[in-house]
C-alpha positions in Angstrom: -60.1 100.2 101.9 -63.2 102.3 102.4 -63.1 105.8 101.1 -63.7 108.5 103.6 -66.5 110.0 101.5 -68.2 106.6 101.5 -68.0 106.4 105.2 -69.8 109.8 105.4 -72.5 108.5 103.0 -73.1 105.3 104.8 -72.9 106.5 108.3 -76.0 105.8 110.3 -77.4 103.6 107.5 -78.7 100.1 108.5 -77.4 98.5 105.3 -74.9 99.2 102.5 -74.2 97.2 99.4 -71.0 97.8 97.4 -70.2 96.0 94.1 -67.1 96.7 92.0 -67.4 97.7 88.3 -64.6 95.5 86.9 -63.6 94.5 83.5 -60.8 92.0 82.7 -59.4 92.1 86.3 -59.4 95.9 86.1 -61.6 98.0 88.5 -63.3 100.8 86.7 -65.4 102.0 89.6 -67.9 100.8 92.1 -71.7 100.8 92.7 -72.9 101.8 96.2 -76.4 101.2 97.4 -77.7 102.1 100.8 -80.9 101.4 102.6 -82.4 103.2 105.6 -85.1 100.6 106.1 -84.6 97.1 107.5 -83.9 94.3 106.7 -81.4 95.8 104.1 -80.2 93.8 101.2 -80.2 90.0 100.5 -78.4 87.7 98.1 -80.9 88.5 95.2 -80.1 92.1 95.6 -76.4 91.4 95.4 -76.8 89.3 92.2 -79.0 92.0 90.6 -76.5 94.8 91.4 -73.6 92.6 90.3 -75.3 92.0 86.9 -75.9 95.7 86.5 -72.3 96.4 87.4 -71.2 93.9 84.7 -73.3 95.8 82.1 -72.0 99.1 83.3 -68.4 97.9 83.0 -68.9 97.0 79.4 -70.6 100.3 78.7 -67.8 102.3 80.4 -65.1 100.4 78.6 -66.8 101.0 75.2 -67.3 104.6 76.0 -63.6 105.0 76.9 -62.6 103.2 73.8 -64.7 105.4 71.6 -63.3 108.5 73.3 -59.8 107.2 72.7 -60.6 106.5 69.1 -62.1 110.0 68.6 -59.0 111.5 70.2 -56.7 109.5 68.0 -58.8 110.5 64.9 -58.4 114.2 65.9 -54.7 113.7 66.3 -54.3 112.1 62.9 -56.5 114.8 61.3 -54.2 117.4 63.0 -51.1 115.6 61.8 -52.5 115.5 58.3 -53.2 119.2 58.4 -49.7 119.9 59.6 -48.4 117.7 56.8 -50.2 119.8 54.2 -49.1 123.2 55.7 -45.5 121.9 55.6 -45.7 121.3 51.9 -44.8 124.9 51.6 -45.6 128.5 52.4 -44.0 130.1 49.3 -46.1 132.4 47.2 -46.8 129.6 44.6 -47.8 127.2 47.3 -50.0 129.8 48.9 -51.9 130.2 45.6 -52.3 126.5 45.3 -53.7 126.4 48.9 -56.3 128.9 47.9 -57.3 126.8 44.9 -57.5 123.7 47.1 -59.9 125.5 49.4 -62.2 126.4 46.5 -62.2 123.0 44.6 -62.6 121.0 47.8 -66.1 122.4 48.3 -67.4 120.8 45.0 -67.1 117.5 43.2 -65.4 119.0 40.2 -62.7 116.8 38.6 -59.1 118.1 39.0 -56.1 117.3 36.9 -52.9 117.8 38.9 -49.8 118.2 36.7 -46.1 118.7 37.5 -42.8 116.9 37.5 -42.2 113.6 39.3 -41.8 114.0 43.1 -43.5 117.4 43.5 -46.2 116.0 45.8 -49.2 115.5 43.5 -50.7 112.7 45.6 -50.4 114.7 48.7 -52.2 117.6 47.0 -55.0 115.1 46.0 -55.2 114.0 49.7 -55.5 117.6 50.8 -58.5 118.2 48.4 -60.2 115.0 49.7 -59.5 115.8 53.4 -61.1 119.2 53.0 -64.1 118.0 51.1 -67.5 116.7 52.1 -66.3 113.2 51.2 -63.5 113.3 53.8 -65.1 110.6 55.9 -65.3 108.2 53.0 -62.5 106.3 51.3 -59.6 107.9 49.4 -58.3 105.3 47.0 -55.2 105.8 44.9 -54.0 103.8 42.0 -50.9 104.1 39.9 -51.9 103.7 36.2 -48.3 103.1 35.1 -47.6 100.3 37.6 -49.8 97.6 36.1 -50.4 95.9 32.7 -53.6 96.8 30.9 -55.4 93.7 32.0 -54.4 93.9 35.6 -55.2 97.6 35.7 -58.7 97.0 34.3 -59.3 94.4 37.0 -58.0 96.8 39.7 -60.2 99.7 38.6 -63.4 97.9 37.7 -63.2 94.6 39.5 -64.1 91.3 38.1 -66.8 88.6 38.4 -66.0 85.0 39.5 -64.7 83.0 36.5 -64.1 86.2 34.3 -60.7 84.8 33.5 -58.2 82.2 34.6 -57.6 82.3 38.4 -60.6 84.6 38.9 -61.8 82.3 41.7 -63.9 84.8 43.5 -65.7 88.1 42.8 -63.5 91.1 43.3 -64.6 94.7 43.7 -62.5 97.3 41.9 -61.0 100.5 43.2 -63.8 102.6 41.8 -66.5 100.5 43.6 -64.5 100.4 46.8 -64.2 104.2 46.8 -68.0 104.6 46.5 -68.9 107.8 48.3 -65.3 109.0 48.4 -62.5 109.9 46.1 -60.4 108.0 43.5 -57.0 109.3 42.6 -55.6 108.1 39.3 -51.8 108.8 39.3 -50.0 108.8 35.9 -53.4 108.8 34.1 -51.6 109.6 30.9 -50.4 106.0 30.8 -53.9 104.6 30.4 -54.4 102.3 27.4 -57.0 103.5 24.8 -59.6 100.8 25.9 -59.3 101.9 29.5 -59.6 105.5 28.5 -63.0 104.7 26.9 -64.2 102.9 30.0 -63.1 105.7 32.3 -64.9 108.2 30.1 -68.1 106.2 30.6 -67.6 106.2 34.3 -67.4 110.0 34.3 -70.4 110.4 32.0 -72.7 107.7 33.4 -71.5 107.3 37.0 -71.7 103.5 36.7 -69.2 100.7 36.1 -69.4 97.2 34.8 -67.0 94.5 36.3 -64.8 92.5 34.0 -66.9 89.5 33.0 -70.0 91.0 34.3 -73.4 91.7 32.5 -74.9 94.4 34.8 -74.0 97.9 35.5 -73.3 99.1 39.0 -74.0 102.8 40.0 -71.2 104.5 41.8 -70.7 107.9 43.4 -67.1 108.8 43.4 -65.0 112.0 42.8 -62.1 111.5 40.3 -58.8 113.3 40.8 -56.0 112.5 38.5 -52.3 113.4 38.0 -49.7 113.2 35.3 -46.2 114.4 34.5 -46.9 114.2 30.7 -48.2 117.2 28.7 -51.6 115.7 27.9 -52.4 118.4 25.2 -49.5 117.0 23.3 -50.7 113.4 23.9 -54.1 114.4 22.6 -52.6 116.0 19.5 -50.6 112.8 18.9 -53.9 110.8 19.3 -52.4 108.9 22.2 -55.0 110.3 24.7 -58.7 110.9 24.1 -59.5 114.6 23.8 -63.0 114.1 25.3 -61.5 112.3 28.3 -58.9 115.0 28.7 -61.5 117.7 28.9 -63.6 115.6 31.4 -60.6 115.2 33.7 -59.2 118.7 33.3 -62.2 120.8 34.5 -59.7 122.4 37.0 -56.0 122.1 36.5 -53.5 122.5 39.3 -49.8 122.5 38.4 -47.4 121.6 41.2 -44.2 123.7 40.9 -40.9 122.0 41.0 -38.8 122.6 44.1 -36.2 124.7 42.3 -38.9 127.3 41.7 -39.9 127.5 45.4 -36.5 127.4 47.1 -38.0 129.3 50.1 -39.7 126.1 51.1 -36.5 124.0 51.2 -35.6 125.0 54.9 -39.1 124.2 56.1 -39.4 120.9 54.3 -35.8 119.8 55.2 -36.4 120.6 58.9 -39.7 118.7 58.8 -38.2 115.7 57.3 -35.2 115.9 59.7 -37.5 115.8 62.7 -39.6 113.0 61.3 -36.7 110.7 60.4 -34.6 111.5 63.5 -37.6 110.5 65.6 -38.2 107.4 63.5 -34.5 106.3 63.8 -34.4 107.1 67.5 -31.2 109.3 66.9 -31.1 112.8 68.3 -30.0 115.3 65.5 -29.8 118.9 66.5 -30.1 120.3 63.1 -28.3 120.9 59.8 -24.9 122.6 59.6 -24.4 125.9 57.8 -22.2 124.2 55.1 -24.8 121.5 54.5 -27.6 124.1 54.3 -25.6 125.8 51.5 -25.6 122.7 49.4 -29.3 122.0 50.0 -30.4 125.5 49.1 -28.3 125.7 45.9 -29.1 122.2 44.5 -31.7 122.2 41.7 -33.5 119.0 43.0 -34.5 117.3 39.8 -36.4 114.7 41.9 -38.1 117.5 43.8 -39.6 117.1 47.2 -39.2 113.3 47.1 -35.5 113.6 46.4 -35.1 116.1 49.3 -37.0 113.7 51.6 -34.8 110.8 50.6 -31.7 112.9 51.0 -32.6 113.9 54.6 -33.5 110.3 55.5 -30.2 109.1 54.1 -28.3 111.7 56.1 -30.1 110.8 59.3 -29.4 107.1 58.8 -25.8 107.3 57.7 -24.7 110.4 59.7 -23.0 110.1 63.1 -22.5 113.7 64.3 -25.0 115.8 66.2 -26.0 117.7 63.1 -26.2 117.0 59.3 -22.9 117.9 57.6 -21.9 117.8 53.9 -20.3 114.4 54.3 -23.7 113.0 55.0 -25.2 114.3 51.7 -25.2 112.4 48.3 -22.4 112.9 45.8 -24.8 114.5 43.4 -25.3 117.5 45.7 -21.7 117.9 46.4 -20.7 117.8 42.8 -22.9 120.8 42.1 -20.8 122.8 44.5 -21.9 125.4 47.1 -21.4 129.1 47.6 -18.2 129.8 49.5 -18.7 130.8 53.1 -15.3 132.4 53.4 -13.6 129.2 54.4 -9.9 129.0 53.6 -10.2 125.3 52.6 -13.2 123.5 51.1 -12.5 119.8 50.6 -15.7 119.1 48.6 -15.1 122.2 46.5 -11.6 121.2 45.8 -12.7 117.6 44.8 -15.3 119.1 42.5 -12.8 121.4 40.8 -10.4 118.5 40.3 -13.2 116.4 38.7 -14.1 119.3 36.3 -10.5 119.9 35.2 -10.0 116.1 34.7 -13.1 115.8 32.5 -12.3 118.9 30.5 -8.8 117.6 29.8 -10.1 114.1 28.8 -12.7 115.6 26.5 -10.2 118.0 25.0 -7.8 115.1 24.2 -10.4 112.7 22.9 -13.2 114.9 21.5 -15.5 112.0 22.4 -17.4 111.2 25.5 -16.9 107.4 25.2 -13.2 107.7 24.7 -13.0 110.3 27.4 -14.7 107.9 29.8 -12.1 105.2 28.9 -9.3 107.6 29.5 -10.7 108.5 32.9 -11.3 104.9 33.8 -15.1 105.2 34.3 -18.2 103.9 32.5 -19.6 106.3 29.9 -23.0 106.3 31.7 -21.2 107.5 34.9 -19.4 110.2 33.0 -22.6 111.5 31.5 -24.2 111.5 35.0 -21.2 113.3 36.4 -21.2 115.9 33.7 -24.9 116.5 34.4 -24.4 116.8 38.1 -21.5 119.2 37.7 -23.5 121.3 35.3 -20.7 121.5 32.7 -22.4 120.0 29.7 -22.7 123.3 27.8 -19.0 124.1 28.3 -18.0 120.7 27.1 -20.1 120.8 23.9 -17.6 123.4 22.6 -14.7 121.0 23.1 -16.2 117.9 21.4 
């Protein structure tokens, strides 16, 4: 079909040439040529314009692909920013946000401390994402997950033939991250020999692959994290003091979730939306009764435990909202504030467990024998006592 506008353009013209701009059986547009002078266009003109149209089709498709990639990159960057803002808006997290904004502008080393599950790697990613290195790699490695030999190879790489099965050259994480940021999680677990090699990296800004004979200059920023008290490790001579001071130019301590309870509703809602969407199951929200359990619980596993709890509730739940029955037993055993309900099944079960444990311990004066009397494993009894928060009370009965 001929567009009306084309008809206007070509009216009273002796000759018109139209070639589609197509790519993979998809028309992206068209090229129109018109001539007011005879004899118009010939086959050579048609071949030339067809060739130009082919080049134009490739250029247009590439431009559209680049535009789509740029749009996706902006979306992912926005998603990352949202993820960081949802880490928390409590007073403690607001102060951490201010520190992130300051340290991100420089290449200073940062040691992130805090309990397991508080979000130390997410904080490291926030620093990297807001730094001048944001367009370069962010490479994370868990120093506690590998043996000393494997960790050395992962960090520094190895030359071909450096050891058995080293069939090819392999670049290490420090070399791969060149220009970007390396995040060393559980840095307190580094063996003494690797501590010395890491210190050299921080001092000289160069590495040497395992089995290699030449040094390789690198430009990386080092962020690290630990749940150990490194000052105690230094005092015990398990961690090098000079390395500790190199890593700890700036220290950021991630607070446990129990110390920022104001963030629990925001985090829980964020995780609920994420996992409900992932599971393809509509969930309207969290019931008031379930909220009371979530807000009161001490969260020894911190944000990671909260995330796992919400994901479990979404997967196992069947109602339109999360209810106490969807929550793990550990939360229910800790009890929740009364909401004025005449009957509370979970509260009644908790009270029965407490009475039974007290009676068993009173009779036996021994946790192992009490567990045998209750018909449970001693490890389960210890875990139950911890979840119920009655250890101090029982100590007076043993």
